[in-house]
Residue frames as a rotation matrix with the C-alpha (Angstrom) as fourth column:
UNK 1
-0.444 0.372 -0.815 96.23
0.392 0.899 0.197 89.95
0.806 -0.232 -0.545 104.61
UNK 2
-0.915 0.149 -0.374 94.40
0.337 -0.225 -0.914 90.23
-0.220 -0.963 0.156 107.88
UNK 3
-0.066 0.986 0.155 90.79
0.998 0.061 0.035 91.12
0.025 0.157 -0.987 108.36
UNK 4
-0.984 -0.110 0.140 89.28
0.101 -0.993 -0.068 94.57
0.146 -0.052 0.988 108.13
UNK 5
-0.579 0.803 -0.145 85.98
0.029 -0.157 -0.987 96.17
-0.815 -0.575 0.067 108.92
UNK 6
-0.382 0.427 -0.820 84.89
-0.871 -0.462 0.165 96.48
-0.308 0.777 0.548 105.30
UNK 7
0.527 0.679 0.512 82.63
-0.399 0.729 -0.556 94.06
-0.750 0.089 0.655 103.47
UNK 8
0.813 -0.251 -0.525 84.94
-0.496 0.174 -0.851 93.80
0.305 0.952 0.017 100.47
UNK 9
0.490 -0.664 0.565 87.66
-0.280 0.494 0.823 91.14
-0.826 -0.561 0.057 100.60
UNK 10
0.499 -0.427 -0.754 90.55
-0.836 -0.008 -0.549 90.51
0.229 0.904 -0.361 98.20
UNK 11
0.853 -0.383 -0.355 92.83
0.383 0.921 -0.074 87.53
0.356 -0.073 0.932 97.80
UNK 12
0.762 -0.592 -0.263 96.02
-0.007 -0.413 0.911 87.99
-0.648 -0.692 -0.318 99.86
UNK 13
0.733 -0.613 -0.295 99.24
-0.552 -0.282 -0.785 89.08
0.397 0.738 -0.545 98.18
UNK 14
0.804 -0.503 -0.318 102.15
0.559 0.821 0.115 86.66
0.203 -0.270 0.941 98.41
UNK 15
0.722 -0.651 -0.235 105.35
-0.302 -0.602 0.739 87.83
-0.623 -0.463 -0.631 100.13
UNK 16
0.317 -0.521 0.792 107.25
0.800 0.595 0.071 87.41
-0.509 0.612 0.606 96.89
UNK 17
-0.214 -0.468 -0.858 109.53
0.022 -0.880 0.474 90.15
-0.977 0.083 0.199 95.46
UNK 18
-0.942 -0.144 0.304 108.95
0.287 0.131 0.949 89.00
-0.176 0.981 -0.082 91.86
UNK 19
-0.124 0.980 0.154 105.18
0.975 0.092 0.201 89.29
0.183 0.175 -0.967 92.26
UNK 20
0.416 0.279 -0.866 105.46
0.608 -0.793 0.036 92.67
-0.677 -0.541 -0.499 93.98
UNK 21
-0.601 -0.696 -0.393 107.85
0.106 -0.556 0.824 94.00
-0.792 0.454 0.408 91.35
UNK 22
-0.799 0.347 0.491 105.49
0.566 0.160 0.809 93.12
0.202 0.924 -0.324 88.49
UNK 23
0.216 0.916 -0.339 102.62
0.976 -0.210 0.054 94.64
-0.021 -0.343 -0.939 90.47
UNK 24
0.242 -0.186 -0.952 104.45
0.364 -0.892 0.266 97.94
-0.899 -0.411 -0.148 91.15
UNK 25
-0.795 -0.602 -0.068 106.00
0.141 -0.293 0.946 98.19
-0.590 0.743 0.318 87.70
UNK 26
-0.552 0.666 0.501 102.56
0.792 0.231 0.565 97.68
0.260 0.709 -0.656 86.13
UNK 27
0.458 0.787 -0.413 101.09
0.882 -0.461 0.100 100.47
-0.111 -0.410 -0.905 88.26
UNK 28
0.882 -0.038 0.470 103.69
0.177 -0.897 -0.405 103.07
0.436 0.441 -0.784 87.35
UNK 29
0.626 -0.778 0.060 106.94
-0.350 -0.212 0.913 102.48
-0.697 -0.592 -0.405 89.26
UNK 30
0.657 -0.408 -0.634 109.62
-0.653 0.112 -0.749 102.27
0.377 0.906 -0.193 86.53
UNK 31
0.902 -0.317 -0.293 111.87
0.379 0.907 0.184 99.18
0.207 -0.276 0.938 86.88
UNK 32
-0.019 -0.979 0.204 114.91
0.656 -0.166 -0.736 101.42
0.754 0.119 0.646 86.78
UNK 33
0.014 0.090 0.996 113.63
-0.486 -0.870 0.086 103.41
0.874 -0.486 0.032 89.79
UNK 34
-0.197 -0.015 0.980 112.84
-0.966 0.175 -0.191 100.84
-0.169 -0.984 -0.048 92.50
UNK 35
-0.059 0.108 -0.992 112.82
-0.424 0.898 0.123 97.09
0.904 0.428 -0.007 93.02
UNK 36
0.660 0.365 0.656 111.77
-0.749 0.255 0.611 94.65
0.055 -0.895 0.442 95.76
UNK 37
-0.211 -0.789 -0.578 114.28
-0.483 0.598 -0.640 92.21
0.850 0.144 -0.507 97.27
UNK 38
0.721 0.336 -0.607 114.12
0.279 0.661 0.697 89.40
0.635 -0.671 0.383 99.83
UNK 39
0.068 -0.681 0.730 115.86
-0.895 -0.365 -0.258 90.07
0.442 -0.635 -0.634 103.14
UNK 40
0.191 -0.006 -0.982 117.22
-0.124 0.992 -0.030 86.64
0.974 0.127 0.189 104.08
UNK 41
0.167 -0.124 -0.978 118.08
0.912 0.395 0.105 87.43
0.374 -0.910 0.179 107.68
UNK 42
0.882 0.328 0.337 118.34
0.182 -0.899 0.397 90.22
0.434 -0.289 -0.853 110.20
UNK 43
0.471 -0.797 -0.378 121.98
0.591 -0.033 0.806 89.90
-0.655 -0.603 0.455 111.25
UNK 44
0.345 -0.332 -0.878 124.36
-0.328 -0.919 0.219 92.57
-0.879 0.213 -0.426 109.93
UNK 45
-0.687 -0.704 0.179 126.03
-0.119 0.352 0.928 90.31
-0.717 0.617 -0.326 107.37
UNK 46
-0.438 0.608 0.662 122.75
0.857 0.504 0.105 89.39
-0.270 0.613 -0.742 105.67
UNK 47
0.578 0.629 -0.520 121.43
0.471 -0.777 -0.418 92.95
-0.667 -0.003 -0.745 105.84
UNK 48
-0.102 -0.736 -0.670 124.57
-0.334 -0.609 0.720 94.09
-0.937 0.297 -0.183 104.00
UNK 49
-0.737 -0.162 0.657 123.61
0.448 0.611 0.653 91.81
-0.507 0.775 -0.378 101.09
UNK 50
0.311 0.941 0.136 120.48
0.803 -0.183 -0.568 93.87
-0.509 0.286 -0.812 100.38
UNK 51
-0.266 -0.409 0.873 120.99
0.858 -0.513 0.021 96.40
0.439 0.755 0.487 97.52
UNK 52
-0.102 0.126 -0.987 121.28
0.687 -0.709 -0.162 99.98
-0.720 -0.694 -0.014 98.77
UNK 53
-0.897 0.114 0.426 119.85
-0.434 -0.401 -0.807 102.47
0.079 -0.909 0.409 99.25
UNK 54
-0.630 0.745 -0.221 116.80
0.757 0.652 0.038 100.86
0.173 -0.143 -0.975 100.89
UNK 55
-0.756 0.402 0.516 113.76
-0.206 -0.895 0.395 103.10
0.621 0.193 0.760 100.55
UNK 56
0.107 0.823 0.558 111.18
-0.975 -0.023 0.220 101.09
0.194 -0.568 0.800 102.54
UNK 57
-0.930 -0.359 -0.081 110.78
-0.325 0.904 -0.279 97.74
0.173 -0.233 -0.957 104.31
UNK 58
0.164 0.978 -0.126 107.73
-0.783 0.207 0.587 95.44
0.600 0.002 0.800 104.27
UNK 59
-0.867 -0.403 0.293 107.27
-0.494 0.623 -0.606 92.98
0.061 -0.671 -0.739 107.12
UNK 60
0.108 0.866 -0.489 104.85
-0.526 0.467 0.711 90.03
0.844 0.180 0.506 107.12
UNK 61
-0.874 -0.394 0.284 104.10
-0.431 0.361 -0.827 88.53
0.223 -0.845 -0.486 110.53
UNK 62
-0.524 0.705 -0.479 101.55
0.520 0.709 0.476 86.15
0.675 0.000 -0.738 112.09
UNK 63
-0.198 0.568 0.799 98.57
-0.660 -0.680 0.320 87.58
0.725 -0.464 0.509 113.93
UNK 64
-0.574 0.018 -0.819 98.20
0.514 0.786 -0.343 86.12
0.638 -0.618 -0.460 117.41
UNK 65
0.556 0.792 -0.252 95.96
0.680 -0.260 0.685 86.91
0.477 -0.553 -0.683 120.37
UNK 66
0.181 -0.585 -0.791 98.98
0.802 -0.377 0.463 88.58
-0.569 -0.718 0.401 121.97
UNK 67
-0.802 -0.531 0.273 99.86
0.584 -0.604 0.543 90.71
-0.123 0.595 0.794 118.93
UNK 68
-0.209 0.820 0.534 96.23
0.538 -0.360 0.763 91.76
0.817 0.446 -0.366 118.53
UNK 69
0.623 0.401 -0.672 95.90
0.779 -0.240 0.579 92.72
0.071 -0.884 -0.462 122.20
UNK 70
-0.252 -0.811 -0.528 99.09
0.724 -0.520 0.454 94.78
-0.643 -0.268 0.718 121.94
UNK 71
-0.751 0.001 0.660 97.88
0.565 -0.514 0.645 96.48
0.340 0.858 0.386 118.75
UNK 72
0.273 0.947 0.168 94.56
0.625 -0.307 0.718 97.45
0.731 -0.091 -0.676 120.35
UNK 73
0.531 -0.138 -0.836 96.33
0.772 -0.329 0.544 98.78
-0.350 -0.934 -0.068 123.46
UNK 74
-0.561 -0.817 -0.131 98.89
0.647 -0.532 0.546 100.74
-0.516 0.222 0.827 121.42
UNK 75
-0.549 0.375 0.747 96.24
0.636 -0.393 0.664 102.07
0.543 0.840 -0.023 119.09
UNK 76
0.552 0.762 -0.339 94.31
0.795 -0.357 0.490 103.54
0.252 -0.540 -0.803 122.00
UNK 77
0.353 -0.521 -0.777 97.39
0.454 -0.631 0.629 105.73
-0.818 -0.575 0.014 122.57
UNK 78
-0.605 -0.574 0.552 98.00
0.739 -0.149 0.657 106.51
-0.295 0.805 0.514 118.88
UNK 79
-0.343 0.457 -0.821 96.87
-0.187 -0.890 -0.417 109.90
-0.920 0.011 0.391 117.62
UNK 80
0.522 0.541 0.659 94.57
0.650 0.247 -0.718 109.94
-0.552 0.804 -0.223 114.62
UNK 81
-0.419 -0.874 0.246 96.73
0.827 -0.256 0.501 111.31
-0.375 0.413 0.830 111.85
UNK 82
0.140 0.324 -0.936 96.43
-0.064 -0.940 -0.335 114.93
-0.988 0.106 -0.111 110.80
UNK 83
0.773 0.221 0.595 95.80
0.531 0.288 -0.797 115.14
-0.348 0.932 0.105 107.00
UNK 84
0.884 -0.468 -0.016 98.58
-0.419 -0.776 -0.471 117.77
0.208 0.423 -0.882 106.78
UNK 85
0.555 -0.704 0.443 101.18
-0.186 0.414 0.891 115.29
-0.811 -0.577 0.098 108.07
UNK 86
0.069 -0.633 -0.771 104.24
-0.984 -0.169 0.051 114.72
-0.163 0.755 -0.635 105.91
UNK 87
-0.817 -0.285 0.501 103.82
-0.266 0.958 0.110 110.94
-0.511 -0.043 -0.858 106.39
UNK 88
-0.340 0.718 -0.607 101.60
-0.828 0.078 0.556 109.35
0.447 0.691 0.568 103.72
UNK 89
-0.960 0.078 0.270 99.26
-0.116 0.764 -0.635 107.04
-0.256 -0.640 -0.724 105.64
UNK 90
-0.320 0.907 -0.275 95.98
-0.769 -0.078 0.635 105.33
0.554 0.415 0.722 104.88
UNK 91
-0.178 0.384 0.906 93.59
-0.758 0.534 -0.375 103.05
-0.628 -0.753 0.196 106.71
UNK 92
-0.966 -0.075 -0.247 92.71
-0.213 0.774 0.597 99.55
0.147 0.629 -0.763 105.52
UNK 93
-0.186 0.968 0.166 89.04
-0.881 -0.089 -0.465 98.91
-0.436 -0.233 0.869 104.75
UNK 94
0.471 0.334 -0.816 89.37
-0.764 0.616 -0.189 95.95
0.440 0.713 0.546 102.35
UNK 95
0.719 -0.166 0.675 89.99
-0.373 0.727 0.576 92.51
-0.586 -0.666 0.461 103.83
UNK 96
0.501 -0.627 0.596 93.32
0.635 0.735 0.239 90.89
-0.588 0.259 0.767 102.85
UNK 97
0.846 -0.150 0.512 94.50
0.346 -0.576 -0.740 94.13
0.406 0.803 -0.436 101.20
UNK 98
0.847 -0.476 -0.235 97.37
-0.005 -0.450 0.893 94.68
-0.531 -0.755 -0.383 103.65
UNK 99
0.008 -0.874 0.485 100.04
0.788 0.304 0.535 93.69
-0.615 0.378 0.691 101.09
UNK 100
0.067 0.109 0.992 98.79
0.851 -0.525 0.000 96.33
0.520 0.844 -0.129 98.67
UNK 101
0.954 0.275 0.116 98.36
0.162 -0.802 0.575 98.86
0.251 -0.530 -0.810 101.49
UNK 102
0.531 -0.828 -0.178 101.96
0.388 0.051 0.920 98.17
-0.753 -0.558 0.349 102.55
UNK 103
-0.254 -0.619 0.743 103.21
0.950 -0.014 0.313 98.83
-0.184 0.785 0.591 99.02
UNK 104
0.434 0.475 0.766 101.12
0.588 -0.793 0.158 102.00
0.682 0.381 -0.624 98.74
UNK 105
0.960 -0.148 -0.239 102.55
0.134 -0.508 0.851 103.18
-0.247 -0.848 -0.468 102.06
UNK 106
0.147 -0.980 0.136 106.05
0.675 0.200 0.710 102.40
-0.723 -0.012 0.690 100.82
UNK 107
-0.312 -0.272 0.910 105.74
0.927 -0.298 0.229 104.20
0.209 0.915 0.345 97.48
UNK 108
0.626 0.684 0.375 103.64
0.578 -0.730 0.365 107.05
0.523 -0.012 -0.852 98.88
UNK 109
0.895 -0.321 -0.311 106.47
0.105 -0.525 0.845 108.06
-0.434 -0.789 -0.436 101.20
UNK 110
-0.112 -0.988 0.108 109.27
0.422 0.051 0.905 107.90
-0.900 0.147 0.411 98.60
UNK 111
0.653 0.436 0.619 107.74
0.735 -0.170 -0.656 109.86
-0.181 0.884 -0.431 95.73
UNK 112
0.864 -0.435 -0.252 110.48
-0.438 -0.898 0.047 112.45
-0.247 0.070 -0.967 96.27
UNK 113
-0.023 -0.918 0.395 113.11
-0.459 0.361 0.812 109.70
-0.888 -0.163 -0.430 95.84
UNK 114
-0.619 -0.115 0.777 111.74
0.521 0.680 0.515 107.99
-0.588 0.724 -0.361 92.75
UNK 115
-0.660 0.397 -0.638 110.04
-0.653 -0.723 0.226 109.27
-0.372 0.566 0.736 89.60
UNK 116
-0.180 0.696 0.695 106.72
0.232 0.717 -0.658 107.58
-0.956 0.042 -0.291 88.83
UNK 117
-0.748 0.040 0.663 105.59
0.664 0.034 0.747 107.20
0.008 0.999 -0.052 85.23
UNK 118
-0.872 0.418 -0.256 103.57
-0.369 -0.903 -0.219 110.30
-0.322 -0.096 0.942 84.41
UNK 119
-0.147 0.951 -0.272 99.81
-0.980 -0.102 0.172 109.69
0.136 0.292 0.947 84.29
UNK 120
-0.659 -0.075 -0.748 100.30
-0.057 0.997 -0.050 106.10
0.750 0.010 -0.662 85.52
UNK 121
0.320 0.843 -0.431 97.90
0.414 0.285 0.865 104.63
0.852 -0.455 -0.258 88.06
UNK 122
0.145 -0.299 -0.943 100.11
0.989 0.022 0.145 105.43
-0.022 -0.954 0.299 91.07
UNK 123
-0.871 -0.444 0.210 100.97
0.465 -0.883 0.061 108.90
0.158 0.151 0.976 89.80
UNK 124
-0.376 0.818 0.435 97.27
-0.179 -0.524 0.832 109.76
0.909 0.235 0.344 89.55
UNK 125
0.349 0.521 -0.779 96.43
0.611 0.503 0.611 107.91
0.710 -0.690 -0.142 92.80
UNK 126
-0.247 -0.528 -0.812 98.87
0.963 -0.227 -0.145 109.88
-0.108 -0.818 0.565 94.94
UNK 127
-0.950 -0.033 0.312 97.92
0.113 -0.964 0.242 113.19
0.292 0.265 0.919 93.32
UNK 128
-0.140 0.987 0.073 94.22
-0.046 -0.081 0.996 112.45
0.989 0.136 0.057 93.87
UNK 129
0.590 0.416 -0.692 94.64
0.556 0.413 0.722 111.39
0.586 -0.810 0.013 97.53
UNK 130
-0.394 -0.908 0.141 97.35
0.505 -0.342 -0.793 113.86
0.768 -0.241 0.593 98.59
UNK 131
-0.760 0.114 0.639 94.99
-0.443 -0.811 -0.383 116.06
0.475 -0.574 0.667 100.62
UNK 132
0.329 0.882 -0.336 92.67
-0.298 0.435 0.850 113.31
0.896 -0.180 0.406 101.88
UNK 133
0.073 -0.267 0.961 92.63
-0.990 0.098 0.102 111.97
-0.121 -0.959 -0.258 105.42
UNK 134
-0.814 -0.553 0.178 93.55
-0.534 0.833 0.146 108.29
-0.229 0.024 -0.973 106.04
UNK 135
-0.351 0.754 0.556 89.93
0.207 0.641 -0.739 107.06
-0.913 -0.144 -0.381 105.97
UNK 136
0.563 0.511 -0.650 89.12
-0.479 -0.440 -0.760 108.98
-0.674 0.739 -0.003 102.78
UNK 137
-0.275 -0.745 -0.607 92.16
-0.961 0.189 0.203 107.37
-0.037 0.639 -0.768 101.14
UNK 138
-0.811 0.011 0.585 90.90
-0.140 0.967 -0.212 103.95
-0.568 -0.254 -0.783 102.28
UNK 139
0.209 0.969 0.135 87.50
0.105 0.115 -0.988 104.56
-0.972 0.220 -0.078 100.68
UNK 140
0.378 -0.157 -0.912 89.15
-0.842 -0.469 -0.268 105.84
-0.386 0.869 -0.310 97.51
UNK 141
-0.696 -0.702 -0.152 91.19
-0.713 0.649 0.266 102.63
-0.088 0.294 -0.952 97.24
UNK 142
-0.570 0.539 0.620 88.20
0.046 0.774 -0.631 100.43
-0.821 -0.331 -0.466 98.10
UNK 143
0.480 0.874 -0.080 86.21
0.049 -0.118 -0.992 101.90
-0.876 0.472 -0.100 95.22
UNK 144
0.060 -0.548 -0.834 89.05
-0.890 -0.408 0.205 101.87
-0.453 0.730 -0.512 92.69
UNK 145
0.883 0.398 0.248 88.34
-0.246 0.843 -0.478 99.08
-0.399 0.361 0.843 90.22
UNK 146
0.639 -0.694 -0.332 91.72
-0.410 0.057 -0.910 99.39
0.651 0.718 -0.248 88.46
UNK 147
-0.305 -0.760 0.574 93.62
-0.914 0.065 -0.400 98.75
0.266 -0.647 -0.714 91.69
UNK 148
0.258 0.486 0.835 91.32
-0.696 0.693 -0.188 95.84
-0.670 -0.533 0.517 92.59
UNK 149
0.982 0.091 -0.164 91.99
-0.185 0.615 -0.766 94.17
0.031 0.783 0.621 89.23
UNK 150
0.265 -0.962 -0.070 95.76
-0.566 -0.096 -0.819 94.79
0.781 0.257 -0.569 89.49
UNK 151
-0.238 -0.293 0.926 95.79
-0.957 0.235 -0.172 93.34
-0.167 -0.927 -0.337 93.00
UNK 152
0.646 0.585 0.491 93.82
-0.483 0.811 -0.330 90.28
-0.591 -0.024 0.806 91.85
UNK 153
0.831 -0.411 -0.376 96.28
-0.238 0.349 -0.906 89.62
0.504 0.842 0.192 89.02
UNK 154
-0.133 -0.945 0.299 99.23
-0.740 -0.107 -0.664 89.94
0.660 -0.310 -0.685 91.42
UNK 155
-0.027 0.189 0.982 97.58
-0.928 0.360 -0.095 87.78
-0.371 -0.914 0.166 94.08
UNK 156
0.838 0.384 0.389 97.13
-0.217 0.887 -0.408 84.90
-0.501 0.258 0.826 91.61
UNK 157
0.724 -0.611 -0.319 100.66
-0.415 -0.017 -0.910 85.23
0.550 0.791 -0.266 90.19
UNK 158
0.187 -0.684 0.705 102.48
-0.971 -0.019 0.240 83.79
-0.151 -0.729 -0.667 93.18
UNK 159
-0.641 -0.546 -0.540 104.08
-0.604 0.793 -0.084 80.39
0.474 0.272 -0.837 93.64
UNK 160
-0.928 0.362 -0.089 101.37
0.336 0.706 -0.624 79.21
-0.163 -0.609 -0.777 96.04
UNK 161
-0.267 0.916 0.300 97.59
0.607 -0.082 0.791 79.23
0.749 0.393 -0.534 95.74
UNK 162
-0.796 -0.042 0.604 96.20
-0.300 -0.839 -0.454 82.26
0.526 -0.542 0.655 97.53
UNK 163
-0.566 0.623 -0.540 93.99
0.798 0.578 -0.169 81.22
0.207 -0.526 -0.825 100.48
UNK 164
0.096 0.679 0.728 90.97
0.269 -0.722 0.638 83.34
0.958 0.135 -0.252 101.36
UNK 165
0.952 0.266 0.154 91.47
-0.089 -0.241 0.966 83.07
0.294 -0.933 -0.206 105.10
UNK 166
0.071 -0.989 -0.130 94.87
0.436 0.148 -0.888 84.03
0.897 0.006 0.441 106.44
UNK 167
0.897 0.183 -0.403 96.27
0.440 -0.285 0.851 85.01
0.041 -0.941 -0.336 109.82
UNK 168
-0.208 -0.965 -0.159 99.28
0.917 -0.249 0.310 87.01
-0.339 -0.082 0.937 108.69
UNK 169
0.832 0.526 -0.179 99.61
0.482 -0.844 -0.236 90.74
-0.275 0.110 -0.955 108.11
UNK 170
-0.027 -0.821 0.571 101.87
0.903 -0.265 -0.338 93.16
0.429 0.506 0.748 106.20
UNK 171
0.797 0.150 -0.586 103.14
0.368 -0.889 0.272 96.42
-0.480 -0.432 -0.763 107.64
UNK 172
0.535 -0.599 0.596 105.58
0.558 -0.279 -0.782 98.96
0.635 0.750 0.185 106.21
UNK 173
0.398 -0.502 -0.768 108.57
0.640 -0.447 0.625 100.75
-0.657 -0.740 0.143 107.70
UNK 174
0.417 -0.261 0.871 109.74
0.725 -0.482 -0.492 104.01
0.548 0.836 -0.011 106.18
UNK 175
-0.327 -0.594 -0.735 111.90
0.864 -0.504 0.023 106.99
-0.384 -0.627 0.678 107.08
UNK 176
0.306 0.459 0.834 110.32
0.682 -0.717 0.144 110.45
0.664 0.525 -0.532 106.93
UNK 177
0.559 -0.104 0.822 111.86
-0.316 -0.944 0.096 113.65
0.766 -0.314 -0.561 108.30
UNK 178
-0.391 -0.892 0.229 114.53
-0.603 0.061 -0.796 111.73
0.695 -0.449 -0.561 110.20
UNK 179
-0.225 0.388 0.894 112.09
-0.860 0.352 -0.369 109.36
-0.458 -0.852 0.255 111.94
UNK 180
-0.964 -0.006 -0.267 111.47
-0.123 0.898 0.423 105.64
0.237 0.441 -0.866 111.48
UNK 181
-0.294 0.936 0.193 107.74
-0.925 -0.228 -0.303 105.07
-0.239 -0.268 0.933 111.06
UNK 182
-0.914 0.224 0.337 105.71
0.246 0.969 0.024 101.88
-0.322 0.105 -0.941 111.26
UNK 183
-0.558 0.733 -0.390 102.68
-0.826 -0.538 0.170 102.10
-0.086 0.417 0.905 108.96
UNK 184
-0.927 0.361 0.101 99.82
0.350 0.931 -0.106 99.68
-0.132 -0.063 -0.989 109.56
UNK 185
-0.721 0.662 0.207 96.45
-0.208 -0.492 0.846 100.33
0.661 0.566 0.492 107.91
UNK 186
0.092 0.784 -0.614 94.62
0.587 0.456 0.669 98.83
0.805 -0.422 -0.418 110.87
UNK 187
-0.380 -0.282 -0.881 95.93
0.898 -0.340 -0.279 101.55
-0.220 -0.897 0.383 113.19
UNK 188
0.637 0.668 -0.386 94.77
0.606 -0.743 -0.285 105.13
-0.477 -0.053 -0.877 113.67
UNK 189
0.901 -0.397 -0.176 98.04
-0.433 -0.787 -0.440 106.60
0.036 0.473 -0.881 112.44
UNK 190
0.354 -0.859 -0.369 101.79
-0.048 0.378 -0.925 106.08
0.934 0.345 0.093 111.97
UNK 191
0.968 -0.178 -0.177 103.90
0.204 0.149 0.968 104.93
-0.146 -0.973 0.180 114.92
UNK 192
0.545 -0.834 0.090 107.33
-0.600 -0.463 -0.653 106.52
0.586 0.302 -0.752 115.35
UNK 193
0.858 -0.363 -0.362 110.20
0.492 0.782 0.383 104.29
0.144 -0.507 0.850 116.45
UNK 194
0.521 -0.656 -0.546 112.62
0.272 -0.479 0.835 107.14
-0.809 -0.584 -0.071 116.94
UNK 195
0.346 -0.467 -0.814 115.38
-0.707 -0.700 0.101 108.73
-0.617 0.540 -0.572 114.93
UNK 196
0.299 -0.315 0.901 116.54
0.574 0.813 0.094 107.11
-0.762 0.489 0.424 111.69
UNK 197
-0.074 -0.326 -0.943 117.95
-0.638 -0.711 0.296 108.07
-0.766 0.623 -0.155 108.31
UNK 198
0.756 0.350 -0.553 117.74
-0.655 0.394 -0.645 106.71
-0.008 0.850 0.527 104.75
UNK 199
-0.135 -0.910 -0.393 121.21
-0.766 0.348 -0.541 105.22
0.629 0.228 -0.743 105.29
UNK 200
-0.912 -0.282 0.299 120.14
-0.410 0.575 -0.708 103.29
0.028 -0.768 -0.640 108.42
UNK 201
-0.069 0.998 -0.010 116.52
-0.990 -0.067 0.123 102.54
0.122 0.019 0.992 107.53
UNK 202
0.289 0.193 -0.938 117.02
-0.345 0.935 0.086 98.80
0.893 0.298 0.337 106.99
UNK 203
-0.621 -0.607 -0.496 119.10
0.260 0.437 -0.861 98.29
0.739 -0.664 -0.113 110.15
UNK 204
-0.862 0.327 0.387 116.71
-0.507 -0.529 -0.681 100.36
-0.018 -0.783 0.622 112.28
UNK 205
0.162 0.952 -0.259 113.65
-0.934 0.233 0.272 98.54
0.319 0.198 0.927 110.93
UNK 206
-0.032 -0.260 -0.965 115.42
-0.092 0.962 -0.257 95.20
0.995 0.081 -0.055 111.53
UNK 207
-0.938 -0.342 0.055 115.77
-0.065 0.017 -0.998 96.03
0.340 -0.940 -0.038 115.24
UNK 208
-0.387 0.880 0.274 112.02
-0.891 -0.280 -0.357 96.64
-0.238 -0.382 0.893 115.57
UNK 209
0.319 0.495 -0.808 111.25
-0.746 0.657 0.108 93.51
0.584 0.569 0.579 113.54
UNK 210
-0.512 -0.598 -0.616 113.54
-0.062 0.742 -0.668 91.36
0.857 -0.304 -0.417 115.70
UNK 211
-0.901 0.222 0.374 111.61
-0.411 -0.152 -0.899 92.41
-0.143 -0.963 0.228 118.81
UNK 212
0.074 0.983 -0.166 108.34
-0.990 0.052 -0.130 91.44
-0.119 0.174 0.978 117.13
UNK 213
0.155 -0.093 -0.984 109.73
-0.472 0.867 -0.156 88.06
0.868 0.489 0.090 116.08
UNK 214
-0.817 -0.574 -0.060 111.01
-0.197 0.374 -0.906 87.36
0.542 -0.728 -0.419 119.61
UNK 215
-0.477 0.725 0.497 107.44
-0.818 -0.159 -0.553 87.55
-0.322 -0.670 0.669 120.89
UNK 216
0.699 0.708 0.102 106.48
-0.594 0.655 -0.468 84.59
-0.398 0.266 0.878 118.69
UNK 217
-0.184 -0.978 -0.095 109.66
-0.872 0.118 0.476 82.49
-0.454 0.171 -0.874 118.41
UNK 218
-0.374 0.058 0.926 107.92
0.049 0.998 -0.042 79.27
-0.926 0.030 -0.376 117.38
UNK 219
0.693 0.720 0.024 106.40
0.103 -0.066 -0.992 80.69
-0.713 0.690 -0.120 114.20
UNK 220
-0.429 -0.798 0.423 108.00
0.616 0.085 0.784 80.55
-0.661 0.596 0.455 110.76
UNK 221
0.291 0.674 0.679 105.42
0.956 -0.228 -0.184 82.88
0.031 0.703 -0.711 109.18
UNK 222
0.444 -0.241 -0.863 107.70
0.123 -0.938 0.325 85.89
-0.887 -0.250 -0.387 109.00
UNK 223
0.218 -0.412 0.885 108.99
0.975 0.129 -0.180 87.57
-0.040 0.902 0.430 105.87
UNK 224
0.263 -0.224 -0.938 110.96
0.181 -0.944 0.276 90.76
-0.948 -0.243 -0.207 105.23
UNK 225
0.278 -0.125 0.953 111.12
0.961 0.036 -0.275 92.50
0.000 0.992 0.130 101.86
UNK 226
-0.221 -0.430 -0.876 113.15
0.357 -0.871 0.337 95.62
-0.907 -0.238 0.346 101.10
UNK 227
0.776 0.343 0.529 112.28
0.625 -0.310 -0.717 98.13
-0.082 0.887 -0.455 98.40
UNK 228
-0.016 -0.919 -0.394 115.54
0.547 -0.338 0.765 99.55
-0.837 -0.203 0.508 97.13
UNK 229
0.521 0.044 -0.852 116.44
-0.537 -0.759 -0.368 102.27
-0.663 0.649 -0.372 94.67
UNK 230
0.855 -0.177 0.488 117.46
0.442 0.742 -0.504 100.63
-0.272 0.646 0.713 91.41
């Protein structure tokens, strides 16, 4: 969701694990490798209910004037990512594509943990974009008709009708080289939130998410989805 600078605009993806599972499984993530699950709350008891190990976390939150001002300020201090970085990161050029970008960020950083179907869309996508910079990856995605069709099918498969204009946005949290990273395609590069590990990824991401929620306590437009190893 969320706007982008590009002219192309997709329908937004619903924060629905069933929809995301079908989307990922159709693109080359085997069902016996990874699966999306709802995170029903951020206290320890509810986090413990999420199947482990958690490989990545998607967070949907409302865009406000405050969150946008903070993003712009933080982004002015964020380094543009070096293409040789071990963190797989891409920019967002397509409007409302943040759900798909979040899933690509999630899977792109766990290809050593899961085995993609050989010659599947995602297998070829990550091999083709491995040595591109974040903006080149964004253009590659923007011009990929197969991904656009797959996204459209997923966006219309949810429980609610997909609106064209939305004010919510997906970001991804992942652990790479012992660091918790926040990946947002509207930023210049990944943001590190300090030390983490695959064992603590969900709990560490939950702490960052709680701080974001506290800034907008009156909103109910938050959603957390974990991608766990099957």
